[in-house]
Each structure stands twice: as C-alpha cells, then as structure tokens.
N, C-alpha and C positions, 0 to 999 in steps of 0.2 A: 877512813874515809867518810866524806860527809854525806850525812843523810838528811835527807827531808822530809816534810811531812809531806803530806797529798795537796793538806793545805794551800802551802809555802811554795809548790813547785805551780799549783793557779795560780796565787798573788805575781811570782818573779816571769810565769810566760806571761800574763793579765799586763805589766807593767812593761813589757816586754819589747810589747803591742803598742803599746800609748793610752791603754785604761787608767795607766794611774795619776790622772792631771785631772780636771777639771777643763769643760769648755773654752776656749778664747771666744772674748767678748766679740771680736773680730776674724770674721776667715778670710784671708784674702792668697796671692802665691803664695807668697812666705809660709803660711800656714800648710799648707795645702802638701807644697815638696817635700817640707821639713821632715811630715807622714809617709809619704809616700816613701822617699830615702830611710827611714828608720822601717819599712814595712821589705822591699829589695824591690820589692815583683806587684802589681795589680793586674791582678786576673782581671783577660775580657771577656764576655758572656751576653751572648744575643741575644738570651729574656729579657724583656720588659713591661712584664705583668705588672708589676709596681715599682721598679725603679733601673736601670740595671745597672749590672752588677757592681762595676768598677768604683759608681759610684756611691755605696754602700758602705765600704770602708771608710771613708771619710768622714761619712754623718754617720755612724760608729763613733769614730773615737772627737772627730773636733764639733757635729751640730751643724744647724742648718748652716748653707755656704751658696754660695753662685753655681748649679753646675754649669755656666757657659766657662766660669774661669777654671776650667777644672778640664773642660776640653780645650784652653785655650792653652791650659802647658804641656794636655800629655798628646796633644793632634795638630799641632805646631809643625811645621814641615824641617824647620834648622831648631827647632826648641832643643829644653833641654833632656827631655825624655824621646826614646823611641820604643817602638818593639818590637819581641824574639821571644819565641817557647823558651822564654828561661823558667817557667812553672807549666802552663798553658799557654797560651796565646797570653802575653806580656805585657807589659809597660817597664819597663828599664832604663836605670840614667843612659843616657849617650854616651856619655865616658864610660862603660859601664861593655860597651860594645868590643874588643877586646878578646873579654876575660869568656867571648864566647865563643869566639873562632875557631875551637877545638871542637864545640858541638857540630857544629858547621862547614868543619872538614868532613867530621863524620860520619851527619846525613849524606852527603855530596857521597862520602865511600858508600854506606850503605844503600842507599835507592840506586846506584851507577849498576851495583854487581849484583840487589833483587829486587828491581823495580819491572817489569817486561814494559811498562806504561817508559821509563824517560831510554830503557838502553831501545826502545822504537819511533821516538819521536824530538831525535834531535834538532831535527829541520823547526817542530814549531817553538823547541827552547832560543836556538840561536835567533829565531823567528821575534820571536816577544820580546825577546833582550833586542835588536835593530828596531821594532817598536817604540816601546822608550826610551831609545836613544834619540830615534827623534822626533817623535812627538810631546817628551816628557813624561809627570809622573801620573799615572790613568788607575780607573778599576775595574774593575774585571769589566763594567758594561762597555766601561766605555772601549775598551781592548774589541771587547766584541760587536760592538757599531763599525765600530774599522774596517774586519774582518768581511760583518757581512756587504758594507758599504763596497767593499771591491771587488765585491762578484766574485772572488776568487774560489781553488778549492782549497776548502777549510777542514778544519776540523769536526768543530762546531761546539758551543757555550762553555760544555763539564772538562774538552780537552783548553781551552784558555783558564778557567779556574786551575783546575790541578797546575801545568804549564807553569802557572801564577807563581804557584805554594809551592810546590818544588826550589824554582829557585828563590825561594823566600826563603827556604829552607837550607838550603847552599848560600845564603851568605849575595849573590850576584845580583838579586833584585830585594830593596828593603822597600821598608814604613815610608810613607809622608804623609803619615796621619790618617783619619777616619773622615768618608764624608757619607755621615747622616750616622749608620754604621759600616758602613764600607770598607774596607783598607783598598789605602791609594797608592800602587806599586810606584816603585821607584826606582834608576840605579844608584848606586852611593854619592857619586859625585853631586847630583843632581838636589839632595838632600844636605849637601855638606859633613858628609861620613866618609869621603874619601881619605885622609890621613889615615882614622881611627880603624878604619876596615885596613891599613897594610901593616894594622900592631899586629902580632903574631903571637899570644903570652902560651910558655910552653902545656901542656893540657892540667900533668903535674900544679906546674904552679898556679893554674886556674884555679883545679876545682878546690883546690885547697885554702886558695882565701873564699872561694863559694857558702865552703863548707863551714870556715867562720863567719861569713856572715849570718850562716845559716844559724848558727849555734848564736847566735848575739842578738838575733829576728826571735825564736825562740826564745828564747830564753834558759829553756830549757826543751834540754830532749832524746830521745835516742839515735841508730846509729838510724830509724830504720824513715826516724821523723825529722832528719836530717839530710839524708839523702832525697826526701820527698819535695823537700821545702823547694828546690831547684831542678831538680830533675833527672840527676846525678845515679850510677851505679853503683848498688851497696860497696863492692871490693872499694872502688878509689875514695869510696868517701871512707873506709875504716882507715884507709891507707892516711889517706888526711889527717884525718885523727887521732894517728900515732903520731903522725909527725906534729899537730898542735898542740897533741899530750907533754911531747917530750921536751919542745920547745915554749912549752908554760901561757901557753894562748888559751887551754882550754883546762877545766880542770873537773875528770870524772866523779860522780856522785851518786847514792843511788837515795830511790825513791816512796815510798811507803807502796805500800798497794803493787808499782810496778814489778813484774814479775813475769818468765821466762812460764813456756810452756811446759818447763819442771819443773818447777816451781823455785827458780832460784831468782837471785835481784836482777834487774833488768838492767844493763850497763844505760847508761846514761850521763849526758854533759851538758853544762853551762860554762861563762863567763868568770873570771877568776874575780872575788871580789860584789862580781854582782848581786844589786840591790832588791830586798824581799820591803815589800811591801810588810808594815803590819794589815794595812787596810788596802782594798778598792772598794768604794766607790761609783759608782752605775749604772747605768741601765741600758742596756743600749740592743739594734733586731741590727745581726750580724745575716753578711750575704749567706746566700751558699757558699760561694764563693767567699768568704772573707780568710786565712790565714787561720784563723782558732781554729772554726771548725774546716777543714777542707777536708782536713787529712780525717774519716771516718774513725779509724784502728787511732787515733790519739784521742779523738772529742769521747770516742769513750771510755780513756784512760784517765783522762785529764778529769773530765763531767760526769763522769757515769752517765754519758747522753752519748743515744744512739739513734742515727743521724741518715736518713737517708732523704734526697730532693727525690719525686711520684711525679717529672712534668713528662716523663713515658711509663707511666703505670696510665692502663685504660683508668679513664674513670670508678667507675662501680665499687675499685680494688684499691684506691687509693685511701689510706688509715689517715691523714693526716692535713693532707691535700695540694691542689698543684706546685707553687712555691712558697711553700713553710718558713718564717723567718724563725732560726731561738731567739731567744730571748733573755740575753746574758744579763743578771740582774747581783749588781760587784764582783765575789769570785765564783759565782754560781749560772748555770745556764738551767732554767728554770722551769721552762716552755720554748714552745713555740704559737708561731700567729703566720696565717697565711693573708696575704694582702693582696687587693689586685686598684689600679689606681685607676679609677672611671670616670675617661675626663668629657664625655658626653655630658653628663649626669654630674659634675661638680667634687663629688665625691672619693673620700676613700673607703673602701671598702676593708671589712675582716668578714673573711670568706668562712676562716675558722680559730678554735680559739685553745690550748692544752694546754695543760700544765703537767711539769717532770715529778713524778713521786718523791714523796719526803717536802715534797709547797704544796702550798693550796693556792686555789682558786684565786680565793681574794686577795692573797701577797701580789701573784703575777696584774691583777688588774688593777692594783692600787698606783702598784711602780710603771709600766707601761702604759697605764691610761696617758699619761704627760706627753710621755713620747711618740704616741701615735694622732695626737696635736697636729704635734714639733712639727712630724713626718709631710704631715696630711699638707700643713701649711708650707710646707716646703716645696711638696708638687705642684705648689698652686692651686690644689685645691678646699675646700671646705669642712660642710661635717663627717663627720670620720662616722660611718654602720653599719653595724655589726648585724651580717644576713641572715633573711628568715628561708627557711629554719632555724634554725641552733644550731653548730656544728661544732660539737668540741664540747670535754668535760670544762673548760674559762671560761665558756664564751656568753653565758647569761652576766660572769660578776665580770669582765670586761663592759658590755652596756653597759651592767649597771653605773658602773665605773666610771664611763663615759658621761653619764648620764647626768652627777650628779659632783662631774669633776667643776 
C-alpha cells in the first residue's frame, strides 16, 4: 500500500485545491468558474466583518478580482450556478442539480414525518407556491410584505421564512440568486431548471459520483473527510468508496501520523496517479469556511492546526478574535489574523495577529504583510492599521512589517 509522508499529504491536498499555481495576471469569469468547479461547492455565510466568506476562497487562490464579476456569475437567475444544501448553503453547478434529487426527497420524507410545523401548515406551503407562481421570484421580505398588504389571516414573518426554507430543501422552490445577501426564491421553471429538476439520478449512483468528486477535491482524505465534503452519511460513503476502489477509480493509502484511536493507520483515499508537487509556494488568507480548513478535525490532522471561530464566543472569552483567518504559508498554516474592513475610515484593521508553534512572528509578518496590502486594495480600502492595544504574539511584528514594506 502506498504510504504518504505528512508533507506529501499537505502538498497533495493543497494542489487539489488549486494552491499549486501562480495567480493569473487577469481574473475574469473563466478563472472564477474554473476555480469554483475545482472546489465543487462554494459555501455561503452572512458574516461580513472583513468580506463575505464566498469571496475569500477565490481571492486566496486567484488574487484580487472584481467581486461584482463573481456575483454576476453565481447569482444570475439563469446562469451556470445555483444554490443548494450541498455542504452547508453553497453554490453548485446548475448541471449538477440532478445529483441532489435524492437529498431533496430524503429531506421531504424526513420533515414530513418529523416536523410538526410541516404537518400543521400545508395551507401555508400551498399559499407560498401559489404566490411565487403568480408573482414570480421573491425574497422572504417581499412575500411577507405581500401578506401584510392583503391584511388577511396570516402566520407571520417567521412562518414565511420557515415555509420557504422547507420548500427550498424539498426542491419545490429553488434559488433565483441573491439580492443583497437575501436569497431570492423561485419555482424551478422560473429559472430554467425544469428539465434538470425532472432528472432523477438514483441515490447510490449520485452518492458514488459525489464521493469521487470529494476525493478529487480533497486530494487525500479519510472516510470522514470525504463524507463531510458533501455532507453525506458515513455508511453510503463507505459503500461508494468500496465500489470506486473495485473499479480502480480511487486508491487507498496510508498517511504518516494519521492514526485511529486504537493506534492503527487511518484509511485514506486518493485519485490514482494524482500529482504531488515538490513544493507549494503561496501565502493566503483562508476563510473559516474554506474547504482547506472547514473540517476542523482534518485541519488538525493535516496542518497540526487547532481552529475554532469565535463569532458566538463572548468578547472577553475570545482567544484569537471574532473572525480570525488562518494564514497559509506554502504548505503550512503558520498563524491567524483577525481582520475588519472599516469602510467609514477607509482602512483595513488588523484586530489581532497570532503565530502558530514552530513558526516565528517575523516569518508570519514578512509573508503576510504584502497579502494584507493587496487584501485592503481589493476591498477598496487604503492603509492597513494594526489595532491598539496590540493583541496577539505576532501583532507587533505585523505592524513593523507593514511600516517597512
């Protein structure tokens, strides 16, 4: 059986995610599409303290680009991409919609059986479908406004939102893009999805394809890593891996240091013949929801990096900051930086900066300072300012590097 060193596993994983290539001189729709397709899913998140999460994986892999170009690409009503629960709420290729038929039906069966709200509100669900049919694509607030204007008996805003979300999970309602950051809901035919919506890929076939794509996107991963990528269950993921192994489409390997609780090698999987670069040369700020680190267990195993975001942690109890971003330097995660776009002042604020054990503050600072300047310019901001009082064991070094660079 092939055995990978820990460094080989890191380089393979990062190459699979597109970190083995230089930033292109110009970033347009073609480069953005190619990167999204490589990732398979682009996770969405509403936090906007520095930049919305779905913008960051593209910046990390491609460098500066016009975020309006990405919005036009992924939020166009009849464009190449749509949205579904393919990891968490995520952008996927429109052509992949049939691969999620099984999940839409599974969610329908689960919530029809277990959700008291669904059982008790069929009239609400029917009304929402009729409203979209008569009015066209709408946001939650649009629907709620219509309901208020009619002044009839109503369930309330929370019920509008809940009903639309259930219908979205079932696929009866789909995304027509986003307005601001509010999802626009539509019926499948209103966004040109009716033909793809009618295609029913059998569950085992769809899961096998999703598992294969997960292995390709991860570079190397355990059963748990692979299942997590598309939020599959362990049992069907294991079945799919067995079938793919038998067909020679994947290969089982061992990775140095990847062990079970019982001390045995943890099975891992790669695409046969996958290229392992001799080196990775990059410096990148990673979103908390970047596929490289979104599985915290895998980040620990792959990079020896213990990562938690502290959005919901009371400020006095935060260790690293509200929205600290892992800093990838070559094939290691060597620090984390908490950033805030202060648009009123026109500056990018470094709220805190920390270095990981085994790295030095100066190494982090020298590598990350140019990226911070580029990130500030990308966000339409000016100076990068390190907050006072200094917070973090690398804050002083980062401030010095920004002043001297």
